C-alpha positions as CSV (number, residue, x, y, z in Angstrom):
1,M,24.2,25.7,46.9
2,P,22.6,27.1,43.7
3,N,19.4,26.7,42.5
4,A,19.7,23.8,40.4
5,D,16.9,25.4,38.5
6,D,18.8,28.5,38.3
7,D,18.7,29.0,34.1
8,S,22.3,30.8,34.6
9,A,25.6,28.8,34.6
10,R,28.0,29.9,37.6
11,P,31.7,29.3,36.8
12,V,32.8,26.1,36.5
13,A,36.5,25.2,36.9
14,A,38.1,24.5,33.6
15,G,38.9,21.2,32.8
16,A,39.5,18.1,30.4
17,D,35.6,17.3,30.5
18,P,33.7,20.3,31.8
19,V,30.4,18.6,32.0
20,A,31.9,16.2,34.5
21,D,33.6,18.7,36.8
22,A,29.4,20.4,36.5
23,L,28.3,17.0,37.7
24,A,31.1,16.5,40.4
25,A,29.7,19.9,41.8
26,G,26.5,18.7,41.9
27,D,25.5,21.1,39.4
28,H,23.5,18.9,37.1
29,L,21.0,20.9,35.3
30,V,24.3,22.8,34.4
31,A,26.2,20.1,33.5
32,A,22.9,19.3,31.2
33,R,23.5,22.2,29.5
34,L,26.5,22.1,28.9
35,A,26.8,18.7,27.3
36,V,24.0,20.2,25.0
37,A,26.3,23.2,23.9
38,R,29.4,20.8,23.3
39,G,27.0,19.0,21.2
40,E,27.1,15.8,23.8
41,T,23.0,15.3,23.2
42,A,23.1,11.5,24.3
43,R,24.9,13.0,27.2
44,A,22.8,15.5,27.9
45,L,19.6,13.1,27.7
46,E,20.6,11.1,30.2
47,I,21.3,13.5,32.6
48,Y,17.9,15.7,32.0
49,D,16.4,11.8,32.4
50,R,17.9,11.6,35.6
51,L,16.5,14.7,36.8
52,W,13.2,14.0,35.5
53,R,13.5,16.7,33.6
54,F,11.6,15.5,30.8
55,A,10.3,18.2,29.1
56,D,13.8,18.7,28.7
57,A,14.7,15.4,27.7
58,L,11.9,15.0,25.1
59,P,13.0,17.1,22.0
60,L,16.3,15.4,22.4
61,A,15.6,12.2,22.6
62,L,13.4,13.0,19.2
63,Q,16.8,14.4,17.9
64,L,18.6,11.5,18.4
65,E,16.0,9.6,16.9
66,R,15.2,7.2,20.4
67,R,11.3,7.2,19.8
68,P,10.7,4.5,22.1
69,L,12.1,7.0,24.8
70,A,10.4,10.1,23.4
71,I,7.5,7.9,23.8
72,R,8.0,7.3,27.3
73,L,9.3,11.0,28.0
74,A,5.7,12.6,26.3
75,L,3.5,9.9,28.3
76,D,5.9,11.0,31.6
77,V,5.2,15.1,31.3
78,G,1.2,14.1,30.5
79,D,1.4,15.1,26.8
80,A,-0.5,11.4,25.1
81,R,-1.1,13.1,22.2
82,R,2.6,13.7,21.4
83,A,3.6,10.4,22.2
84,A,0.7,9.3,19.9
85,E,2.6,11.4,17.0
86,I,5.6,9.7,18.0
87,A,4.4,6.3,17.9
88,A,2.5,7.1,14.3
89,S,6.1,7.8,12.7
90,I,7.4,5.1,13.5
91,P,7.9,3.0,10.2
92,R,5.6,-0.8,10.1
93,Q,8.8,-2.1,8.8
94,A,10.3,-1.0,12.6
95,S,9.4,-4.2,14.1
96,A,11.8,-3.6,17.4
97,E,11.3,0.0,17.6
98,L,7.3,-0.3,17.8
99,S,8.1,-3.5,19.7
100,A,9.7,-1.4,22.3
101,A,7.2,1.7,21.8
102,A,4.5,-1.1,22.9
103,A,6.5,-1.6,26.0
104,A,7.1,2.0,26.9
105,F,2.8,2.3,26.7
106,A,2.2,-0.7,28.5
107,A,4.7,0.9,31.4
108,R,2.8,3.8,31.9
109,G,-0.4,1.7,32.2
110,R,-1.7,2.2,28.6
111,H,-2.6,-1.3,27.2
112,L,-5.3,-0.6,24.5
113,D,-2.2,2.1,22.9
114,A,0.7,-0.9,23.5
115,A,-1.6,-3.6,22.1
116,H,-2.3,-1.4,19.2
117,L,1.7,-0.9,18.4
118,A,2.4,-4.5,19.6
119,E,0.0,-5.8,16.4
120,R,1.4,-3.2,13.9
121,A,4.5,-4.9,15.3
122,G,3.5,-8.1,14.4
123,E,3.6,-9.7,17.7
124,R,-0.2,-10.9,17.8
125,A,0.9,-12.8,21.5
126,T,1.6,-9.8,23.0
127,A,-0.9,-7.7,21.5
128,A,-3.5,-10.1,23.0
129,T,-1.9,-10.1,26.1
130,W,-2.5,-6.7,26.5
131,Y,-5.8,-5.9,24.5
132,R,-7.0,-8.3,27.5
133,R,-5.8,-6.3,29.8
134,A,-7.1,-3.6,28.1
135,G,-10.4,-5.1,28.2
136,S,-10.7,-4.8,24.2
137,W,-12.3,-8.3,24.4
138,L,-13.6,-8.3,20.4
139,D,-10.0,-7.7,19.5
140,V,-8.5,-10.8,21.9
141,G,-11.4,-12.6,19.9
142,R,-9.9,-11.5,16.5
143,L,-6.7,-12.5,17.4
144,E,-7.0,-15.7,18.5
145,D,-9.3,-16.5,15.2
146,S,-6.9,-15.4,13.0
147,A,-4.3,-17.4,15.1
148,G,-6.3,-20.7,14.4
149,R,-7.6,-20.6,17.7
150,P,-11.6,-21.2,17.8
151,H,-11.6,-22.1,21.2
152,E,-10.3,-19.2,22.9
153,A,-11.9,-17.1,20.2
154,A,-15.4,-17.4,21.2
155,L,-14.8,-17.4,25.0
156,A,-12.9,-14.1,24.3
157,Y,-16.6,-13.2,22.3
158,E,-18.4,-14.7,25.1
159,Q,-16.5,-12.2,27.6
160,A,-16.7,-9.1,25.0
161,R,-20.9,-9.5,25.2
162,A,-21.0,-10.3,28.6
163,R,-18.9,-7.2,29.3
164,A,-20.3,-5.1,26.8
165,G,-21.3,-1.6,28.0
166,S,-23.4,-1.1,25.3
167,D,-26.1,-2.9,23.2
168,D,-23.6,-1.4,20.5
169,E,-21.0,-3.6,21.9
170,R,-23.0,-6.6,22.7
171,A,-24.4,-6.8,19.0
172,A,-20.8,-6.0,17.7
173,A,-19.6,-9.5,20.2
174,D,-22.9,-11.2,18.6
175,L,-21.6,-10.8,14.7
176,A,-18.2,-11.7,15.7
177,L,-19.3,-14.8,17.7
178,G,-21.7,-15.6,14.5
179,R,-19.3,-15.5,12.1
180,L,-16.7,-17.7,13.8
181,L,-19.7,-20.4,14.8
182,A,-20.6,-20.3,10.9
183,R,-17.3,-20.9,9.9
184,A,-17.1,-23.9,12.4
185,G,-20.4,-25.4,10.8
186,R,-22.8,-24.5,13.7
187,G,-25.2,-22.9,11.0
188,A,-28.4,-22.4,13.5
189,D,-26.2,-21.2,16.4
190,A,-25.0,-18.8,14.2
191,A,-28.2,-17.5,12.6
192,R,-29.4,-17.3,16.2
193,A,-26.6,-14.8,17.3
194,F,-26.6,-13.1,13.9
195,Q,-30.5,-12.3,15.1
196,R,-29.9,-10.9,17.9
197,A,-27.1,-8.8,16.2
198,L,-29.7,-7.4,13.9
199,R,-32.0,-5.3,16.3
200,V,-29.5,-3.0,17.0
201,P,-29.4,-0.5,14.4
202,S,-25.8,0.0,14.1
203,Q,-24.7,-3.4,13.8
204,A,-28.1,-4.2,11.2
205,L,-26.8,-4.4,7.6
206,P,-23.7,-6.4,8.5
207,A,-25.7,-8.7,10.7
208,G,-28.5,-9.1,8.2
209,R,-25.9,-10.1,5.4
210,A,-24.3,-12.8,7.7
211,L,-27.7,-13.7,8.5
212,V,-28.6,-14.1,4.6
213,S,-25.4,-16.4,3.9
214,A,-26.5,-18.2,7.2
215,L,-29.6,-19.3,5.9
216,V,-28.9,-20.1,2.7
217,T,-26.3,-22.9,4.4
218,L,-28.8,-23.5,6.2
219,G,-30.9,-24.4,3.2
220,Y,-33.7,-21.9,4.1
221,P,-34.0,-19.4,0.4
222,V,-37.4,-18.3,1.3
223,A,-36.4,-17.1,4.4
224,A,-33.1,-15.4,3.0
225,N,-34.6,-13.6,0.8
226,E,-37.0,-12.3,2.8
227,V,-34.0,-11.1,5.2
228,A,-32.6,-9.6,1.8
229,S,-35.5,-7.6,0.9
230,R,-35.6,-6.1,3.9
231,L,-32.1,-5.2,3.9
232,R,-32.8,-3.9,0.4
233,R,-35.2,-1.6,1.6
234,Q,-32.7,0.3,4.0
235,R,-30.0,0.4,1.3
236,P,-31.4,0.1,-2.5
237,D,-27.8,-0.1,-3.2
238,L,-27.4,-4.0,-1.9
239,P,-26.8,-6.6,-5.2
240,A,-29.9,-8.1,-6.3
241,S,-29.1,-11.6,-6.2
242,L,-28.7,-13.6,-3.3
243,E,-25.1,-15.0,-4.3
244,D,-23.7,-11.6,-4.8
245,L,-25.3,-10.8,-1.0
246,V,-23.7,-13.7,0.1
247,A,-20.0,-13.1,-1.3
248,L,-19.9,-10.0,-0.2
249,E,-20.7,-11.5,3.6
250,A,-17.6,-14.0,2.8
251,V,-15.0,-11.0,2.3
252,D,-16.7,-8.8,5.4
253,A,-15.8,-12.0,7.4
254,A,-12.8,-12.5,5.9
255,A,-11.7,-8.7,6.5
256,G,-12.4,-9.1,10.1
257,A,-9.1,-10.6,10.6
258,F,-7.5,-7.2,9.9
259,A,-6.9,-4.5,12.9
260,P,-9.9,-2.6,13.3
261,V,-8.8,1.0,12.3
262,A,-7.8,3.0,15.6
263,G,-4.3,5.1,16.2
264,V,-2.5,4.9,19.9
265,G,-4.6,7.3,21.9
266,E,-7.7,6.6,20.2
267,Q,-10.4,3.9,21.1
268,A,-10.6,1.4,19.1
269,P,-13.9,2.1,16.5
270,A,-16.8,-0.1,16.0
271,E,-16.6,-0.6,12.3
272,R,-14.5,-2.5,11.0
273,R,-11.7,-1.2,8.4
274,F,-13.3,-2.2,4.9
275,K,-16.5,-1.8,3.7
276,V,-17.3,-3.4,0.3
277,L,-19.0,-1.2,-2.2
278,R,-19.4,-3.7,-5.1
279,A,-18.0,-6.7,-7.0
280,L,-15.1,-5.8,-9.6
281,G,-15.1,-9.5,-10.9
282,A,-14.0,-13.0,-10.1
283,G,-11.7,-16.3,-12.0
284,A,-11.6,-19.6,-11.2
285,T,-10.2,-19.1,-7.4
286,S,-10.8,-16.1,-6.4
287,Q,-13.3,-12.7,-6.2
288,V,-12.3,-9.3,-6.3
289,Y,-14.5,-6.3,-4.7
290,V,-14.1,-2.7,-4.8
291,A,-13.9,-1.3,-1.0
292,E,-13.5,1.7,1.2
293,D,-10.4,1.2,3.2
294,T,-11.1,3.3,6.1
295,L,-7.3,3.1,7.6
296,L,-5.6,4.7,4.3
297,G,-8.6,6.8,3.4
298,H,-9.4,5.7,-0.7
299,Q,-11.0,2.5,-2.3
300,V,-9.0,-0.1,-2.9
301,A,-9.7,-4.0,-4.5
302,L,-10.1,-6.6,-2.4
303,K,-9.1,-9.9,-3.4
304,L,-10.7,-13.2,-1.8
305,L,-10.2,-16.5,-2.1
306,A,-13.3,-18.2,-3.6
307,F,-12.6,-21.3,-2.0
308,G,-13.5,-22.6,1.4
309,H,-11.3,-22.4,4.6
310,S,-11.4,-24.5,7.5
311,A,-12.5,-23.4,10.9
312,F,-8.7,-22.4,11.5
313,G,-8.5,-19.9,8.6
314,H,-6.5,-22.0,6.4
315,P,-7.4,-23.9,2.9
316,G,-7.2,-27.4,3.0
317,G,-9.7,-28.2,6.0
318,G,-12.8,-30.6,5.7
319,N,-12.9,-31.2,2.4
320,A,-10.4,-29.3,0.6
321,G,-8.7,-31.1,-1.7
322,G,-5.1,-30.8,-3.8
323,G,-7.1,-27.6,-5.9
324,D,-7.5,-25.6,-3.2
325,D,-3.5,-26.2,-1.5
326,Q,-2.5,-24.9,-5.2
327,A,-4.9,-22.0,-5.5
328,Y,-3.6,-21.1,-1.7
329,G,0.1,-21.6,-3.0
330,R,-0.7,-19.4,-5.5
331,F,-2.0,-17.0,-3.3
332,S,0.9,-16.9,-0.8
333,R,3.5,-16.8,-3.5
334,E,1.4,-13.6,-4.8
335,A,2.0,-12.0,-1.4
336,E,5.2,-12.9,-0.6
337,A,6.3,-11.9,-4.2
338,A,4.1,-8.3,-3.8
339,G,5.9,-8.1,-0.5
340,R,9.3,-7.7,-1.9
341,L,8.3,-5.0,-4.8
342,R,7.2,-1.8,-4.1
343,H,7.7,0.2,-7.8
344,P,5.3,2.7,-9.2
345,N,4.5,0.1,-11.8
346,I,3.7,-2.9,-10.0
347,V,0.3,-2.8,-8.7
348,A,1.1,-2.3,-5.1
349,L,-0.1,-4.3,-2.2
350,Y,-1.3,-2.5,0.5
351,D,-2.0,-5.2,3.0
352,A,-2.6,-9.2,3.0
353,D,-3.7,-11.9,5.6
354,P,-3.0,-14.7,3.7
355,A,-4.2,-17.0,6.5
356,A,-8.0,-15.4,5.6
357,G,-7.6,-15.5,1.7
358,L,-7.8,-11.9,1.5
359,F,-5.7,-9.1,-0.3
360,V,-5.7,-5.7,-0.2
361,W,-4.5,-4.1,-3.5
362,E,-4.0,-0.8,-4.9
363,L,-7.7,-0.4,-7.3
364,M,-6.6,0.5,-10.7
365,S,-9.6,2.0,-12.6
366,G,-8.1,2.1,-16.3
367,G,-9.0,-1.6,-17.0
368,T,-6.4,-4.2,-18.7
369,L,-4.8,-4.1,-21.9
370,A,-6.3,-7.7,-23.1
371,D,-9.7,-5.0,-22.5
372,R,-7.8,-2.1,-25.0
373,L,-7.1,-5.1,-27.2
374,Q,-10.1,-7.4,-27.3
375,D,-11.4,-5.7,-31.2
376,G,-7.7,-6.4,-33.0
377,V,-7.2,-2.4,-33.3
378,P,-3.6,-1.4,-31.8
379,L,-2.8,1.4,-30.0
380,S,-0.5,4.2,-31.2
381,P,3.2,3.4,-31.4
382,G,3.9,6.6,-29.0
383,A,1.0,4.5,-26.6
384,V,3.2,1.5,-26.9
385,R,6.4,2.8,-26.4
386,R,5.4,4.7,-23.0
387,L,3.6,1.2,-22.1
388,A,6.9,-0.9,-23.1
389,L,8.7,1.4,-20.8
390,D,6.7,1.3,-17.8
391,L,6.7,-2.6,-18.0
392,L,10.1,-3.1,-18.5
393,S,10.6,-0.8,-15.3
394,A,8.7,-3.2,-13.6
395,L,10.3,-6.2,-14.8
396,G,13.5,-5.2,-14.4
397,A,12.9,-3.9,-10.8
398,A,11.3,-7.4,-10.3
399,H,14.1,-9.4,-11.4
400,E,16.9,-7.4,-9.6
401,Q,14.8,-8.9,-6.9
402,G,15.2,-12.5,-8.0
403,I,11.5,-12.7,-9.3
404,V,10.5,-13.8,-12.8
405,H,6.9,-13.1,-13.3
406,R,6.3,-16.0,-15.8
407,D,2.6,-14.6,-16.8
408,V,3.5,-11.6,-18.7
409,K,0.5,-11.0,-20.8
410,P,-2.4,-8.4,-21.5
411,A,-4.9,-9.4,-19.1
412,N,-1.9,-8.8,-16.0
413,V,-1.1,-5.1,-17.5
414,L,-3.1,-3.1,-15.7
415,F,-4.0,0.7,-16.2
416,D,-4.5,3.8,-13.9
417,A,-6.8,6.4,-14.4
418,A,-4.0,8.3,-15.7
419,G,-3.1,5.4,-18.2
420,N,0.0,4.4,-16.6
421,A,0.4,0.6,-17.0
422,K,1.0,-1.3,-13.9
423,L,1.8,-5.3,-13.3
424,S,0.3,-7.4,-11.9
425,D,-0.9,-10.9,-10.8
426,F,2.5,-12.6,-9.7
427,G,0.6,-15.7,-8.2
428,V,2.6,-17.7,-10.7
429,A,6.3,-16.6,-10.3
430,H,9.5,-17.9,-9.2
431,L,10.8,-16.4,-5.8
432,A,14.0,-18.1,-5.7
433,D,17.3,-18.1,-8.1
434,F,16.8,-17.6,-11.4
435,G,17.3,-21.1,-13.8
436,Q,14.6,-23.1,-12.1
437,T,12.8,-25.8,-14.5
438,Q,9.2,-25.4,-15.2
439,T,7.1,-28.4,-12.9
440,G,3.5,-29.4,-12.3
441,G,2.6,-28.5,-15.7
442,L,2.3,-25.3,-17.7
443,M,2.4,-22.2,-15.3
444,G,1.4,-19.3,-17.5
445,T,-0.4,-19.0,-20.8
446,V,0.8,-20.1,-23.8
447,A,0.3,-17.6,-26.4
448,Y,3.0,-15.5,-24.7
449,M,5.1,-18.5,-23.7
450,A,8.9,-18.3,-24.3
451,P,10.1,-21.4,-25.9
452,E,12.2,-22.7,-23.0
453,Q,8.9,-22.3,-20.6
454,I,6.8,-24.1,-23.0
455,S,9.4,-27.3,-23.0
456,G,10.3,-27.2,-19.1
457,G,13.7,-26.0,-19.4
458,R,15.1,-23.5,-17.0
459,I,13.4,-20.2,-16.5
460,G,15.2,-17.1,-16.0
461,P,14.5,-12.9,-17.1
462,A,14.5,-13.9,-20.9
463,A,11.4,-15.4,-20.3
464,D,9.5,-12.2,-19.1
465,L,11.1,-10.3,-22.1
466,Y,9.9,-12.9,-24.3
467,A,6.3,-13.0,-23.2
468,L,6.5,-8.9,-22.9
469,A,7.7,-9.0,-26.9
470,V,4.4,-10.8,-27.4
471,T,2.6,-8.6,-25.2
472,L,4.0,-5.3,-27.2
473,F,3.6,-7.2,-30.6
474,Q,-0.1,-7.4,-30.3
475,A,-0.5,-4.2,-28.9
476,L,1.4,-2.8,-32.1
477,T,0.4,-5.1,-35.1
478,G,-3.7,-6.1,-33.5
479,R,-2.2,-9.4,-33.7
480,L,-0.2,-12.3,-31.6
481,P,3.1,-13.1,-33.8
482,F,1.9,-16.7,-34.0
483,L,-1.8,-16.8,-35.0
484,G,-1.8,-21.2,-35.1
485,P,-3.1,-23.9,-35.4
486,D,-0.1,-25.2,-33.8
487,V,0.8,-22.1,-31.5
488,V,3.1,-24.3,-29.6
489,A,5.2,-25.7,-32.3
490,Q,5.6,-22.2,-33.8
491,H,6.8,-20.8,-30.6
492,L,9.5,-23.6,-30.6
493,A,10.7,-23.5,-33.5
494,E,9.2,-20.7,-36.4
495,A,10.9,-17.1,-36.7
496,P,7.9,-14.3,-36.0
497,P,7.4,-11.5,-38.8
498,A,8.5,-8.2,-38.5
499,P,6.1,-5.8,-37.0
500,S,6.7,-3.2,-40.0
501,L,5.4,-5.6,-41.9
502,L,2.0,-5.8,-40.3
503,R,1.8,-2.3,-40.2
504,E,2.6,1.2,-41.9
505,G,4.7,3.3,-39.8
506,L,6.3,1.5,-37.7
507,T,10.5,1.4,-38.1
508,P,13.5,-0.5,-38.1
509,E,14.2,-0.3,-34.6
510,H,10.4,-0.8,-33.7
511,D,12.1,-4.7,-35.6
512,A,15.0,-4.7,-33.8
513,V,13.6,-4.5,-30.4
514,L,10.8,-7.1,-30.4
515,L,12.9,-9.6,-33.0
516,R,15.6,-10.0,-30.9
517,A,13.4,-10.2,-27.3
518,L,11.8,-12.8,-29.6
519,R,14.8,-15.4,-30.6
520,K,14.5,-18.5,-29.3
521,A,17.8,-19.4,-27.3
522,P,17.2,-17.1,-24.4
523,E,20.9,-16.1,-24.7
524,E,20.7,-14.7,-28.2
525,R,17.6,-12.1,-26.1
526,W,18.2,-9.0,-24.5
527,E,20.9,-9.7,-21.5
528,S,18.5,-7.6,-19.5
529,A,15.2,-5.4,-18.8
530,R,17.2,-2.4,-18.1
531,E,19.2,-3.0,-22.0
532,M,15.9,-3.7,-23.6
533,R,14.7,-0.3,-22.4
534,E,17.2,1.5,-23.0
535,E,17.6,0.2,-26.5
536,L,13.2,0.7,-26.9
537,R,14.1,4.7,-26.1
538,R,14.7,4.7,-29.4
539,W,11.9,4.2,-31.1
540,P,10.4,7.2,-32.2
541,V,7.9,9.5,-30.2
542,H,5.0,11.0,-32.1
543,D,4.1,14.9,-32.0
544,G,0.9,15.7,-30.9
545,A,-2.4,14.8,-28.3
546,R,-3.0,11.3,-28.3
547,T,-7.0,10.8,-29.0
548,A,-9.1,8.7,-26.5
549,S,-9.3,5.9,-28.8
550,E,-5.5,5.8,-28.8
551,T,-5.1,5.6,-25.0
552,G,-8.0,3.7,-24.3
553,T,-8.9,6.0,-21.6
554,E,-9.9,10.0,-21.1
555,P,-7.3,10.8,-18.2
556,T,-9.1,12.0,-15.1
557,T,-6.8,11.9,-11.9
558,A,-2.8,11.6,-11.3
559,S,-1.3,8.1,-10.8
560,P,0.1,7.2,-7.5
561,G,3.3,6.3,-9.1
562,P,6.0,7.7,-11.3
563,T,6.3,6.1,-14.8
564,A,9.0,6.0,-17.4
565,A,7.0,7.8,-19.7
566,A,8.1,9.8,-23.2
567,P,9.1,13.2,-23.0
568,L,7.0,16.0,-22.0
569,L,5.3,17.6,-25.1
570,A,5.5,20.9,-25.8
571,A,4.4,23.2,-22.7
572,T,5.0,26.5,-21.2
573,E,6.9,26.0,-18.1
574,V,7.1,29.3,-15.6
575,P,10.0,29.1,-13.4
576,L,9.1,28.9,-9.5
577,G,12.6,28.7,-7.9
578,R,14.6,26.3,-6.3
579,S,13.2,23.2,-4.8
580,G,15.4,21.4,-2.5
581,N,17.4,19.1,-5.0
582,G,16.4,21.3,-8.4
583,L,14.9,23.9,-10.1
584,L,10.7,23.7,-9.8
585,F,8.7,24.6,-12.2
586,A,4.8,25.3,-13.4
587,S,3.5,23.7,-16.5
588,D,0.5,22.0,-18.1
589,D,1.0,18.7,-19.1
590,P,-1.4,17.9,-22.2
591,R,-1.0,14.2,-22.1
592,L,-2.8,13.9,-18.8
593,G,-4.8,17.3,-18.9
594,R,-3.8,18.8,-15.7
595,P,-1.9,21.5,-14.4
596,V,1.7,20.1,-13.2
597,L,4.8,20.8,-11.6
598,L,8.5,20.2,-12.9
599,E,11.3,19.6,-10.3
600,K,14.3,19.2,-12.7
601,R,17.0,17.8,-10.6
602,D,20.5,18.8,-10.2
603,A,21.6,15.5,-11.0
604,P,20.0,12.4,-12.6
605,V,17.6,10.2,-10.1
606,T,19.5,6.8,-9.9
607,G,20.4,4.8,-6.7
608,A,19.4,5.7,-3.7
609,A,17.5,8.6,-4.6
610,L,15.7,6.7,-7.3
611,E,14.4,4.3,-4.6
612,Q,13.6,6.9,-2.3
613,L,11.4,7.9,-5.1
614,R,9.8,4.9,-6.0
615,A,8.8,4.6,-2.2
616,V,7.1,8.0,-2.0
617,A,5.4,8.0,-5.2
618,A,3.7,4.1,-3.7
619,L,2.4,5.9,-0.8
620,G,-0.4,7.3,-2.2
621,G,-3.3,8.5,-0.7
622,P,-5.9,11.7,-0.7
623,F,-3.0,13.4,1.9
624,V,-0.4,13.6,-0.3
625,Q,0.7,15.1,-3.3
626,R,1.4,12.4,-6.0
627,T,4.3,11.7,-7.9
628,L,3.5,11.5,-11.6
629,A,6.5,10.9,-13.7
630,L,10.1,10.5,-14.2
631,G,11.5,11.7,-17.4
632,D,13.2,10.1,-19.9
633,D,16.2,12.1,-18.8
634,D,16.2,10.7,-15.6
635,S,16.1,14.0,-13.8
636,T,12.6,16.0,-14.4
637,I,10.1,14.6,-12.1
638,T,6.5,15.4,-12.6
639,Y,4.0,16.2,-9.2
640,E,0.7,17.0,-9.4
641,R,0.0,20.4,-8.7
642,I,-2.9,21.4,-6.4
643,D,-5.3,24.6,-6.1
644,G,-5.7,25.9,-2.5
645,P,-3.9,28.0,-0.5
646,R,-0.6,26.8,0.6
647,H,1.1,26.8,4.1
648,R,4.2,26.4,5.7
649,L,4.2,25.5,9.3
650,Q,7.0,24.2,11.4
651,T,4.9,21.3,13.4
652,L,1.8,19.3,12.2
653,A,-0.1,20.0,15.0
654,P,-1.6,23.3,14.4
655,L,-2.9,21.8,11.2
656,L,-4.4,18.7,12.8
657,A,-6.6,20.5,15.5
658,T,-8.5,21.9,12.2
659,L,-9.8,18.2,11.0
660,P,-12.1,15.5,12.4
661,G,-10.2,12.8,14.4
662,E,-9.9,10.2,11.3
663,D,-8.6,12.5,8.8
664,A,-6.2,13.4,11.5
665,A,-5.0,10.3,12.3
666,A,-4.9,9.3,8.6
667,L,-2.5,12.9,8.1
668,T,-0.4,11.9,11.1
669,R,0.3,8.6,9.2
670,A,1.0,10.3,6.0
671,H,3.2,12.5,7.4
672,A,4.9,9.7,9.4
673,A,5.6,7.8,6.3
674,L,7.2,10.6,4.7
675,I,9.4,11.8,7.3
676,A,10.6,8.4,7.3
677,L,11.6,8.1,3.9
678,G,13.7,11.1,3.8
679,A,11.1,13.1,1.3
680,V,10.2,16.2,4.2
681,S,12.5,17.7,6.9
682,P,10.8,17.0,10.2
683,G,10.9,21.0,11.1
684,T,9.3,21.8,8.1
685,V,5.3,21.1,6.6
686,D,4.2,22.4,2.9
687,V,0.4,21.6,2.9
688,V,-2.2,22.9,0.3
689,W,-5.6,23.3,1.2
690,S,-7.6,22.1,-1.7
691,A,-11.3,21.8,-2.1
692,G,-11.3,18.4,-0.7
693,G,-8.7,19.0,2.4
694,P,-4.6,19.2,3.2
695,V,-2.9,17.8,0.6
696,L,0.7,17.2,1.9
697,Q,3.5,18.9,-0.3
698,I,6.4,16.6,-1.7
699,V,8.3,19.7,-3.5
700,A,8.0,23.6,-2.6
701,V,10.0,26.5,-3.0
702,A,12.9,25.9,-0.8
703,D,12.8,29.7,0.4
704,D,9.0,30.3,0.8
705,P,8.4,32.1,4.3
706,I,6.8,30.3,7.2
707,S,3.2,31.1,7.3
708,G,0.3,29.9,10.4
709,P,-2.2,27.4,9.9
710,P,-5.7,27.4,8.0
711,G,-7.6,30.1,9.9
712,D,-5.0,32.4,11.4
713,G,-5.8,35.1,9.0
């Protein structure tokens, strides 16, 4: 009988199915190899798996994109790191696949890894079970707390404290238990828990902030000030007022509902995901803070519901009234709307826990359109053209998803550091079919409100186009179309003036677009944002670079998303070769004031290609090349051009070996996301080693040779 491990395949009798013939003859290894040669990958995988030749089966499972099976095979050959990489490549939205991968880890006794994946899949009860088996009691408590089971959470935190293997672990349990007790109204018990945690250096800062908050609640402001003073001696950057310090503690406590930053194959870190840096602003129902997100690897905006929550994490408990319920409903609508929209001109929602009243938003450092218009000075026509194209692109995407914003106004238009406009605040949006009527009083801002919205009529996309026209009118002329005193009556019955009569240099094209959008009857306005955008492209583009006063910002960094922009100003274009989809050029963008790459696609970017481009652009982060703009021709894409040595690798592994664990995990997640979106090939890794570290390239010259990782000479 031939040796099954012999690499030479002995002759097999010819038949209709040589694989079956080899199996019948007992030559299972030969049968597997024949199946591979015949392109019967699934069949070969099954045979290798039955033979326990897991190393041979693993690449076939990956080829078939059967990642849960590939994880099990990697674990069976003892390659836990490879299993972790495969798990990281599973998209967050693939909940069934994440669940199966979690089961694969659990079946091999890796319960902590299984719990992380189950939590990513949204299966919190299953995750809690596996966290228990892994002895990760802090995570058990966190999940029980977020599920509204404070008693079970308290028991888990007590277990974590009792079984702690170090002072750091015990202090973390005390801090979590104290926060739970504080929300339940047991301030004195909470303060004692915080005092215990305060004695351990690793938890001194968060425990100190929590103790300050508890002492203020208990009515001991002198003691709270004393603790705060001690904290500031160690951390001078802490807020000077007790009120701000208490607010930061509220954010940190709410952020505890999110999973800590730990990937598969890693132990859960002691620190929380968010590091609050400073307060950004506050409204009637929410507060916004700048924070460092250690999961995403960059700064974000944390939006926290400003009124009280019950001990179960939901508003409305205790003394909460109807106002709280309305604000919570607005938060929930905003989360749902943002979750349905991924577009480069809509402020990205990275994460949310409505039960905790906390959103994780993209940080917009360029301010608002309201800031730029507050002095009554209009923007340049070129800047308004770019602004209009950005916002119409955003509204078009929202309307296609059945969402009417209902509150388009300058305060809800934000800018990133590169000057790209993004629409925010979908908290009053309609999320169902078009044609709903106005209920519950006016929702929106009267100065920008369409007549049908004021009068309680049926609301559709035309209402957003009206509000946008008011906003653009103000940006072009420096004033609103209706100045009062009875603004409501003017919106309902008075015709607006032509913009060209109010500012020299505006054209009939400006008048035509805005005056049609400002008609009283919705059916007489533009039929869609797309139609209005196509007509608005006729607005003249003024030559010459815009000044800082015209744009309101000095461009410093790239936008995380492509934006419909005016054609690039004249610049030298140096041909580099072909990318996978067109021609690639090096250039300098005078608008951004930085070097860029231009990819001129062979075909316009529409349909599925446009959706892919939007999704890739929305990834953001320090490890992915930024997509800056999609030109008016719908074929020219602008990317950031990064200085530094460039390498083309066959796998990610050599690069990961050069990085710290946290950076390696973030880079793995970014690469997995690009593969899942079809933006890069699994077998090729293009990376530039910039001054700040490695950056994965989305576009590169297709025929560049493969090189070794940094440090290979």
